[in-house]
C-alpha positions, 0 to 999 in steps of 0.5 A: 794270401794277404787280407786287406782291412777296409773301413768307412772313411772320407777317403772311402767315400771318395773311392766309392765315387771313383769306383762308381765312375769307373763302373759307369765307364765300363758300362759304356764300352766294350774295351774291357771285354776286347782286352780280355779276349785279346790277352787270353789268346796271347797268353794261351800260346805263351803258356804252351811255350813254357811247358817245361817250367814247373810253375809260371811266376806271374805278376800283375802291376796295378791289378785293381779289383782283379777282373783282368788279373783273374781272367789272365790267370785262368787262361794261363792255367789252362796249360800251365801251373801258375804262382800269381802275385797281384799288386795295387796301391789301393787297399779298397780295390784289393779288398774287392779283389779278395772277395772275388777269389774263391778257387785261386791262391794269389799273393795280394800286395798293397804297394806301388810298383815303385815301392815294391821290392820283388824277391823273385823273378817273374815269367810274365809281368803285366801292367794294363792301363796303369802306367798313366799313374807311374811318373818315371817310365824309364825306371819302371821299365828297367826295374821290370826287365831286371825282375823278368826271368829269361824267356819271360815277357812283359805286357804294358797296355796304354791308350793310343792317341785315339779320339778319346785321348785327343778329346781329353788332351784338348780339354786338359789344356783348358782345365789345367792351363799347364799343357798337360796331356794324357800319356800314351803308348806312342810315348812309351814306344819312343822311350823304348827306342831311346833305350834300345829295348826291342818290343812288339806292339798290337792294337786292340780297338773298341768303342765308347758309347757317348749317347748319354753325354750328348743328351747330358743325363746323369750317366753322361755327366759321370762319363765326362767326369771320368774321362776328364778326371774332373768333377763335373760341377767344375766343368760348368763353364765349358760344358757346352763346348764339351758337348759341341766337341763330342758332337763333331767327332762322334760316329753314331753316338760312339767314339773309337778307342784304340789301345796299344799292347806293348810286349817286351821279351827277355832272351 
């Protein structure tokens, strides 16, 4: 098990702000809870079907601070021994993950997927809401398939073109002026079709509570900053338009979220 050293710095102060924004987002949504429930149910069935293997080799790409990773590991362990590898490019997040590990042996590796060189094949590879940060999806997918054992599965989760994605895309055009859009599960499905890669997709719904955004308190400003990935002070010129847009699309101060879970098998 690898230990990731951490030290206070300007970079860590920036990380602390991003982490605060992420925790604030999680406090306003049941997305993570619904994701864990869905994945646990799927993985229990998957693990049962691999009972003939002495160990199930699992890789999580973009594990972050490990909440979903640990949940998936425990779901698989209910029916199957597991050897787990957790990959993330953030040493700060991996340090947090390290602190949460008490009864698990997990190989923790600080790297991007692009730079990582696996030394074994995996029975299960997951990438939950991390493909947004990978530029070349074709290379990433083909690399995953190359490092997947026969009978193994890949699970990639991405947001669909739901109201939150549409909100982000609408204001990205105003912020960035370059036609930038949020990458989504529909885009990945189109790529898989082009590559003649068979896949299945499930959708998991959740809600985002935007009541704090509508009254423009500090938590609401942080939520807008997280969703638009832009410091709130930089949004001053369009802040009124943001609130008006949210009022028009909200339903009882909530937005519907829909995430696509794309599964690829290797026969």
